[in-house]
py3Dmol code that shows the C-alpha trace and the ligand (Angstrom):
import py3Dmol

protein = """\
ATOM      1  CA  MET A   1      14.643  10.282  34.588  1.00  0.00           C
ATOM      2  CA  TYR A   2      17.218  11.065  31.881  1.00  0.00           C
ATOM      3  CA  ASP A   3      14.491  12.316  29.518  1.00  0.00           C
ATOM      4  CA  HIS A   4      12.857  14.486  32.207  1.00  0.00           C
ATOM      5  CA  MET A   5      16.200  16.005  33.157  1.00  0.00           C
ATOM      6  CA  HIS A   6      17.337  16.509  29.570  1.00  0.00           C
ATOM      7  CA  ARG A   7      14.090  18.246  28.664  1.00  0.00           C
ATOM      8  CA  ALA A   8      14.086  20.444  31.778  1.00  0.00           C
ATOM      9  CA  ILE A   9      17.619  21.613  30.936  1.00  0.00           C
ATOM     10  CA  ALA A  10      16.974  22.038  27.205  1.00  0.00           C
ATOM     11  CA  ASP A  11      13.789  24.082  27.679  1.00  0.00           C
ATOM     12  CA  ARG A  12      15.465  26.065  30.482  1.00  0.00           C
ATOM     13  CA  ARG A  13      13.286  25.213  33.463  1.00  0.00           C
ATOM     14  CA  LEU A  14      16.688  24.278  34.922  1.00  0.00           C
ATOM     15  CA  PRO A  15      18.920  27.171  33.874  1.00  0.00           C
ATOM     16  CA  PRO A  16      22.704  27.018  33.495  1.00  0.00           C
ATOM     17  CA  GLY A  17      24.574  26.991  36.805  1.00  0.00           C
ATOM     18  CA  THR A  18      21.757  25.257  38.748  1.00  0.00           C
ATOM     19  CA  LYS A  19      23.197  22.859  41.354  1.00  0.00           C
ATOM     20  CA  LEU A  20      21.854  19.334  40.877  1.00  0.00           C
ATOM     21  CA  VAL A  21      21.776  17.785  44.348  1.00  0.00           C
ATOM     22  CA  GLU A  22      21.973  13.968  44.191  1.00  0.00           C
ATOM     23  CA  GLU A  23      19.889  13.450  47.310  1.00  0.00           C
ATOM     24  CA  GLY A  24      17.125  15.791  46.204  1.00  0.00           C
ATOM     25  CA  LEU A  25      16.931  14.198  42.755  1.00  0.00           C
ATOM     26  CA  ALA A  26      16.905  10.667  44.241  1.00  0.00           C
ATOM     27  CA  GLU A  27      13.885  11.696  46.324  1.00  0.00           C
ATOM     28  CA  ILE A  28      12.014  13.414  43.483  1.00  0.00           C
ATOM     29  CA  PHE A  29      12.493  10.551  41.010  1.00  0.00           C
ATOM     30  CA  GLU A  30      12.296   7.841  43.704  1.00  0.00           C
ATOM     31  CA  VAL A  31      15.512   6.157  42.602  1.00  0.00           C
ATOM     32  CA  SER A  32      18.826   5.320  44.278  1.00  0.00           C
ATOM     33  CA  ARG A  33      21.663   7.829  44.411  1.00  0.00           C
ATOM     34  CA  ALA A  34      23.730   5.435  42.295  1.00  0.00           C
ATOM     35  CA  ARG A  35      21.039   5.700  39.620  1.00  0.00           C
ATOM     36  CA  VAL A  36      21.082   9.518  39.894  1.00  0.00           C
ATOM     37  CA  ARG A  37      24.872   9.506  39.439  1.00  0.00           C
ATOM     38  CA  LYS A  38      24.519   7.411  36.263  1.00  0.00           C
ATOM     39  CA  VAL A  39      21.994   9.843  34.802  1.00  0.00           C
ATOM     40  CA  LEU A  40      24.171  12.830  35.710  1.00  0.00           C
ATOM     41  CA  GLN A  41      27.155  11.155  34.035  1.00  0.00           C
ATOM     42  CA  ARG A  42      25.129  10.597  30.894  1.00  0.00           C
ATOM     43  CA  LEU A  43      24.022  14.255  30.889  1.00  0.00           C
ATOM     44  CA  ALA A  44      27.655  15.271  31.402  1.00  0.00           C
ATOM     45  CA  HIS A  45      28.558  13.203  28.350  1.00  0.00           C
ATOM     46  CA  ASP A  46      25.925  15.234  26.414  1.00  0.00           C
ATOM     47  CA  LYS A  47      27.597  18.445  27.716  1.00  0.00           C
ATOM     48  CA  MET A  48      24.339  19.397  29.461  1.00  0.00           C
ATOM     49  CA  VAL A  49      25.802  18.941  32.961  1.00  0.00           C
ATOM     50  CA  THR A  50      29.205  19.699  34.476  1.00  0.00           C
ATOM     51  CA  LEU A  51      30.579  17.377  37.177  1.00  0.00           C
ATOM     52  CA  GLU A  52      32.953  19.189  39.531  1.00  0.00           C
ATOM     53  CA  PRO A  53      35.145  17.180  41.935  1.00  0.00           C
ATOM     54  CA  ASN A  54      34.064  17.758  45.592  1.00  0.00           C
ATOM     55  CA  ARG A  55      31.381  20.249  44.502  1.00  0.00           C
ATOM     56  CA  GLY A  56      28.885  18.039  42.685  1.00  0.00           C
ATOM     57  CA  ALA A  57      26.835  18.425  39.518  1.00  0.00           C
ATOM     58  CA  PHE A  58      25.628  21.634  37.878  1.00  0.00           C
ATOM     59  CA  VAL A  59      23.669  22.479  34.770  1.00  0.00           C
ATOM     60  CA  ALA A  60      26.419  23.384  32.289  1.00  0.00           C
ATOM     61  CA  ARG A  61      27.294  27.025  31.646  1.00  0.00           C
ATOM     62  CA  PRO A  62      28.923  27.079  28.216  1.00  0.00           C
ATOM     63  CA  SER A  63      31.900  29.427  27.818  1.00  0.00           C
ATOM     64  CA  VAL A  64      32.105  32.197  25.234  1.00  0.00           C
ATOM     65  CA  ASP A  65      34.484  30.079  23.114  1.00  0.00           C
ATOM     66  CA  GLU A  66      32.129  27.096  23.318  1.00  0.00           C
ATOM     67  CA  ALA A  67      29.264  29.343  22.220  1.00  0.00           C
ATOM     68  CA  ARG A  68      31.164  30.415  19.107  1.00  0.00           C
ATOM     69  CA  HIS A  69      32.233  26.863  18.301  1.00  0.00           C
ATOM     70  CA  VAL A  70      28.707  25.498  18.658  1.00  0.00           C
ATOM     71  CA  PHE A  71      27.285  28.101  16.253  1.00  0.00           C
ATOM     72  CA  ALA A  72      30.167  27.588  13.800  1.00  0.00           C
ATOM     73  CA  ALA A  73      29.385  23.849  13.836  1.00  0.00           C
ATOM     74  CA  ARG A  74      25.675  24.515  13.322  1.00  0.00           C
ATOM     75  CA  ARG A  75      26.380  26.676  10.260  1.00  0.00           C
ATOM     76  CA  VAL A  76      28.271  23.796   8.629  1.00  0.00           C
ATOM     77  CA  ILE A  77      25.895  20.983   9.621  1.00  0.00           C
ATOM     78  CA  GLU A  78      22.642  22.841   8.957  1.00  0.00           C
ATOM     79  CA  ASP A  79      23.919  23.955   5.560  1.00  0.00           C
ATOM     80  CA  ALA A  80      24.419  20.288   4.642  1.00  0.00           C
ATOM     81  CA  ILE A  81      21.022  19.361   6.127  1.00  0.00           C
ATOM     82  CA  ILE A  82      19.031  22.074   4.366  1.00  0.00           C
ATOM     83  CA  ARG A  83      20.598  21.273   0.976  1.00  0.00           C
ATOM     84  CA  ALA A  84      19.844  17.565   1.400  1.00  0.00           C
ATOM     85  CA  VAL A  85      16.247  18.321   2.386  1.00  0.00           C
ATOM     86  CA  ALA A  86      15.803  20.782  -0.514  1.00  0.00           C
ATOM     87  CA  SER A  87      16.892  18.153  -3.044  1.00  0.00           C
ATOM     88  CA  ASP A  88      14.122  15.769  -2.024  1.00  0.00           C
ATOM     89  CA  VAL A  89      11.277  17.326  -0.048  1.00  0.00           C
ATOM     90  CA  GLY A  90       7.613  16.273  -0.240  1.00  0.00           C
ATOM     91  CA  ASP A  91       4.366  18.126   0.483  1.00  0.00           C
ATOM     92  CA  ARG A  92       3.898  16.211   3.728  1.00  0.00           C
ATOM     93  CA  ALA A  93       7.266  17.375   5.039  1.00  0.00           C
ATOM     94  CA  ILE A  94       6.471  20.975   4.116  1.00  0.00           C
ATOM     95  CA  ASP A  95       3.084  20.721   5.856  1.00  0.00           C
ATOM     96  CA  GLY A  96       4.753  19.234   8.939  1.00  0.00           C
ATOM     97  CA  LEU A  97       7.273  22.091   9.093  1.00  0.00           C
ATOM     98  CA  ARG A  98       4.523  24.704   8.690  1.00  0.00           C
ATOM     99  CA  ARG A  99       2.498  23.146  11.503  1.00  0.00           C
ATOM    100  CA  LEU A 100       5.549  23.077  13.764  1.00  0.00           C
ATOM    101  CA  ASN A 101       6.354  26.708  13.026  1.00  0.00           C
ATOM    102  CA  GLN A 102       2.747  27.715  13.703  1.00  0.00           C
ATOM    103  CA  ALA A 103       2.783  25.830  17.024  1.00  0.00           C
ATOM    104  CA  GLU A 104       5.998  27.626  18.034  1.00  0.00           C
ATOM    105  CA  HIS A 105       4.426  30.962  17.141  1.00  0.00           C
ATOM    106  CA  GLU A 106       1.317  30.150  19.218  1.00  0.00           C
ATOM    107  CA  ALA A 107       3.402  29.013  22.201  1.00  0.00           C
ATOM    108  CA  HIS A 108       5.257  32.295  22.066  1.00  0.00           C
ATOM    109  CA  GLU A 109       2.079  34.361  21.742  1.00  0.00           C
ATOM    110  CA  GLY A 110       0.447  32.313  24.526  1.00  0.00           C
ATOM    111  CA  ARG A 111       3.309  33.136  26.905  1.00  0.00           C
ATOM    112  CA  ASP A 112       4.551  29.564  27.096  1.00  0.00           C
ATOM    113  CA  PRO A 113       8.289  30.309  26.894  1.00  0.00           C
ATOM    114  CA  HIS A 114       9.420  26.740  27.670  1.00  0.00           C
ATOM    115  CA  GLY A 115       7.105  25.336  24.998  1.00  0.00           C
ATOM    116  CA  ALA A 116       8.329  27.950  22.508  1.00  0.00           C
ATOM    117  CA  ILE A 117      11.982  27.063  23.237  1.00  0.00           C
ATOM    118  CA  ARG A 118      11.290  23.364  22.743  1.00  0.00           C
ATOM    119  CA  LEU A 119       9.349  23.892  19.500  1.00  0.00           C
ATOM    120  CA  SER A 120      11.952  26.253  18.024  1.00  0.00           C
ATOM    121  CA  GLY A 121      14.598  23.560  18.518  1.00  0.00           C
ATOM    122  CA  GLU A 122      12.154  20.967  17.203  1.00  0.00           C
ATOM    123  CA  PHE A 123      11.914  22.851  13.889  1.00  0.00           C
ATOM    124  CA  HIS A 124      15.654  22.410  13.293  1.00  0.00           C
ATOM    125  CA  LEU A 125      15.582  18.775  14.462  1.00  0.00           C
ATOM    126  CA  GLN A 126      12.643  18.000  12.170  1.00  0.00           C
ATOM    127  CA  LEU A 127      14.614  19.323   9.187  1.00  0.00           C
ATOM    128  CA  ALA A 128      17.488  17.062  10.268  1.00  0.00           C
ATOM    129  CA  ALA A 129      15.090  14.109  10.428  1.00  0.00           C
ATOM    130  CA  TYR A 130      13.977  14.818   6.822  1.00  0.00           C
ATOM    131  CA  CYS A 131      17.582  14.953   5.541  1.00  0.00           C
ATOM    132  CA  GLY A 132      17.824  11.182   5.847  1.00  0.00           C
ATOM    133  CA  ASN A 133      21.230  11.079   7.578  1.00  0.00           C
ATOM    134  CA  PRO A 134      20.884   9.919  11.214  1.00  0.00           C
ATOM    135  CA  ILE A 135      24.530  10.789  11.978  1.00  0.00           C
ATOM    136  CA  LEU A 136      23.990  14.444  11.026  1.00  0.00           C
ATOM    137  CA  ALA A 137      20.686  14.430  12.907  1.00  0.00           C
ATOM    138  CA  GLY A 138      22.458  13.086  16.024  1.00  0.00           C
ATOM    139  CA  PHE A 139      25.136  15.798  15.847  1.00  0.00           C
ATOM    140  CA  LEU A 140      22.463  18.448  15.480  1.00  0.00           C
ATOM    141  CA  ARG A 141      20.476  17.154  18.445  1.00  0.00           C
ATOM    142  CA  GLU A 142      23.503  17.758  20.679  1.00  0.00           C
ATOM    143  CA  LEU A 143      24.179  21.174  19.130  1.00  0.00           C
ATOM    144  CA  VAL A 144      20.563  22.355  19.481  1.00  0.00           C
ATOM    145  CA  SER A 145      20.475  21.353  23.173  1.00  0.00           C
ATOM    146  CA  ARG A 146      23.770  23.128  23.797  1.00  0.00           C
ATOM    147  CA  SER A 147      22.522  26.194  21.879  1.00  0.00           C
ATOM    148  CA  SER A 148      19.623  26.419  24.315  1.00  0.00           C
ATOM    149  CA  LEU A 149      22.077  26.633  27.235  1.00  0.00           C
ATOM    150  CA  ILE A 150      24.178  29.195  25.363  1.00  0.00           C
ATOM    151  CA  ILE A 151      21.144  31.362  24.632  1.00  0.00           C
ATOM    152  CA  ALA A 152      20.051  31.066  28.290  1.00  0.00           C
ATOM    153  CA  VAL A 153      23.404  32.400  29.460  1.00  0.00           C
ATOM    154  CA  TYR A 154      24.184  35.026  26.844  1.00  0.00           C
ATOM    155  CA  GLU A 155      20.951  36.390  25.445  1.00  0.00           C
ATOM    156  CA  THR A 156      19.015  39.310  26.873  1.00  0.00           C
ATOM    157  CA  PRO A 157      15.725  37.725  28.061  1.00  0.00           C
ATOM    158  CA  GLY A 158      12.384  38.304  26.369  1.00  0.00           C
ATOM    159  CA  GLY A 159      12.782  37.616  22.652  1.00  0.00           C
ATOM    160  CA  PRO A 160      11.994  34.266  21.001  1.00  0.00           C
ATOM    161  CA  ASP A 161      14.973  31.996  20.227  1.00  0.00           C
ATOM    162  CA  CYS A 162      13.985  31.626  16.609  1.00  0.00           C
ATOM    163  CA  ALA A 163      12.132  34.274  14.658  1.00  0.00           C
ATOM    164  CA  PHE A 164       8.859  32.894  13.291  1.00  0.00           C
ATOM    165  CA  ASP A 165       9.254  34.719   9.958  1.00  0.00           C
ATOM    166  CA  GLU A 166      12.808  33.449   9.459  1.00  0.00           C
ATOM    167  CA  HIS A 167      11.629  29.848   9.755  1.00  0.00           C
ATOM    168  CA  GLN A 168       8.809  30.820   7.399  1.00  0.00           C
ATOM    169  CA  LYS A 169      11.286  32.020   4.748  1.00  0.00           C
ATOM    170  CA  ILE A 170      13.233  28.757   5.011  1.00  0.00           C
ATOM    171  CA  ILE A 171      10.036  26.731   4.542  1.00  0.00           C
ATOM    172  CA  ASP A 172       8.925  28.886   1.577  1.00  0.00           C
ATOM    173  CA  ALA A 173      12.292  28.361  -0.157  1.00  0.00           C
ATOM    174  CA  LEU A 174      12.050  24.590   0.417  1.00  0.00           C
ATOM    175  CA  ALA A 175       8.483  24.546  -0.910  1.00  0.00           C
ATOM    176  CA  ALA A 176       9.711  26.360  -4.035  1.00  0.00           C
ATOM    177  CA  GLY A 177      12.492  23.779  -4.444  1.00  0.00           C
ATOM    178  CA  ASP A 178      15.101  26.547  -4.207  1.00  0.00           C
ATOM    179  CA  ALA A 179      18.086  25.004  -2.371  1.00  0.00           C
ATOM    180  CA  GLU A 180      20.335  28.087  -2.676  1.00  0.00           C
ATOM    181  CA  THR A 181      17.764  30.425  -1.119  1.00  0.00           C
ATOM    182  CA  ALA A 182      16.921  27.887   1.602  1.00  0.00           C
ATOM    183  CA  ALA A 183      20.629  27.553   2.490  1.00  0.00           C
ATOM    184  CA  ARG A 184      21.092  31.337   2.460  1.00  0.00           C
ATOM    185  CA  GLU A 185      18.054  31.870   4.710  1.00  0.00           C
ATOM    186  CA  MET A 186      19.252  29.201   7.146  1.00  0.00           C
ATOM    187  CA  ARG A 187      22.684  30.808   7.345  1.00  0.00           C
ATOM    188  CA  ALA A 188      21.164  34.264   7.912  1.00  0.00           C
ATOM    189  CA  HIS A 189      18.878  32.797  10.581  1.00  0.00           C
ATOM    190  CA  LEU A 190      21.775  31.207  12.533  1.00  0.00           C
ATOM    191  CA  GLU A 191      23.868  34.370  12.207  1.00  0.00           C
ATOM    192  CA  HIS A 192      20.943  36.395  13.484  1.00  0.00           C
ATOM    193  CA  ILE A 193      20.579  34.194  16.592  1.00  0.00           C
ATOM    194  CA  GLU A 194      24.320  34.409  17.258  1.00  0.00           C
ATOM    195  CA  SER A 195      24.381  38.181  16.708  1.00  0.00           C
ATOM    196  CA  ARG A 196      21.842  38.638  19.529  1.00  0.00           C
ATOM    197  CA  LEU A 197      24.144  36.972  22.059  1.00  0.00           C
ATOM    198  CA  ASN A 198      25.935  39.180  24.527  1.00  0.00           C
ATOM    199  CA  LEU A 199      29.139  37.197  24.936  1.00  0.00           C
ATOM    200  CA  THR A 200      30.090  38.188  28.484  1.00  0.00           C
ATOM    201  CA  GLU A 201      29.798  36.211  31.739  1.00  0.00           C
ATOM    202  CA  SER A 202      26.655  36.539  33.935  1.00  0.00           C
ATOM    203  CA  GLU A 203      25.433  35.240  37.311  1.00  0.00           C
ATOM    204  CA  ALA A 204      22.820  32.490  37.776  1.00  0.00           C
ATOM    205  CA  ALA A 205      19.908  32.679  40.248  1.00  0.00           C
ATOM    206  CA  PRO A 206      19.281  29.636  42.518  1.00  0.00           C
ATOM    207  CA  ILE A 207      16.528  27.253  41.404  1.00  0.00           C
ATOM    208  CA  GLU A 208      14.328  24.965  43.516  1.00  0.00           C
ATOM    209  CA  LEU A 209      14.530  21.385  42.126  1.00  0.00           C
ATOM    210  CA  GLY A 210      11.256  20.254  43.708  1.00  0.00           C
ATOM    211  CA  HIS A 211       9.478  23.144  42.008  1.00  0.00           C
ATOM    212  CA  VAL A 212      10.751  22.261  38.520  1.00  0.00           C
ATOM    213  CA  PHE A 213       9.661  18.623  38.839  1.00  0.00           C
ATOM    214  CA  ALA A 214       6.412  19.386  40.694  1.00  0.00           C
ATOM    215  CA  GLU A 215       4.466  17.056  38.373  1.00  0.00           C
ATOM    216  CA  LEU A 216       6.476  14.118  39.791  1.00  0.00           C
ATOM    217  CA  THR A 217       6.318  15.040  43.470  1.00  0.00           C
ATOM    218  CA  GLY A 218       2.648  16.121  43.424  1.00  0.00           C
ATOM    219  CA  ASP A 219       3.375  19.580  44.891  1.00  0.00           C
TER     220      ASP A 219
END
"""
ligand_1 = """\
1
ZN
Zn 15.357 28.523 14.234
"""
view = py3Dmol.view(width=600, height=400)
view.addModel(protein, "pdb")
view.setStyle({"model": 0}, {"cartoon": {"style": "trace"}})
view.addModel(ligand_1, "xyz")
view.setStyle({"model": 1}, {"stick": {}})
view.zoomTo()
view.show()
């Protein structure tokens, strides 16, 4: 249940501000309400869900300050990751990154926005996996999930989260063993994503929980 919920929030089938009704979730996942509460608490710990006293649980809506802090943290962590990867990258890793980037591109072209969101985050997480430091990779996993919520709230809809050609430039620099260029391209890429955010508050539309998890309820 945690994995289903986490993925639905991260790939934006459950957008920020969505009310997460305990009863409805207990029915969909066929678990007790106590179990639902545990999962919601765990998601709150990940900053994916906000628990409000007397109001219940909602998909988190990151503030403007949080948005800036998350991207500032990503610039630092992904700089360290990309330099570590560049110092010791093999052909198999490069091939894996190229395949991932191609899959993201195809998902975007094939009008599979949720798949494209997931794969664009996956590209960054795969780099983190290659850097060989599980602590950094764990930090980045949280930051990438929170970035998805930030982009959902503050970006004008339509465009891909990550530009295909920007990932391509990062991969090409890694393949050439050029750590400085790879780090510069990563920084430019993150700044580009942040620059497309419109950092003002917006309203959320209501979402039907049963619809999002239709594969579990058989609807
Ligand atoms: Zn990206």
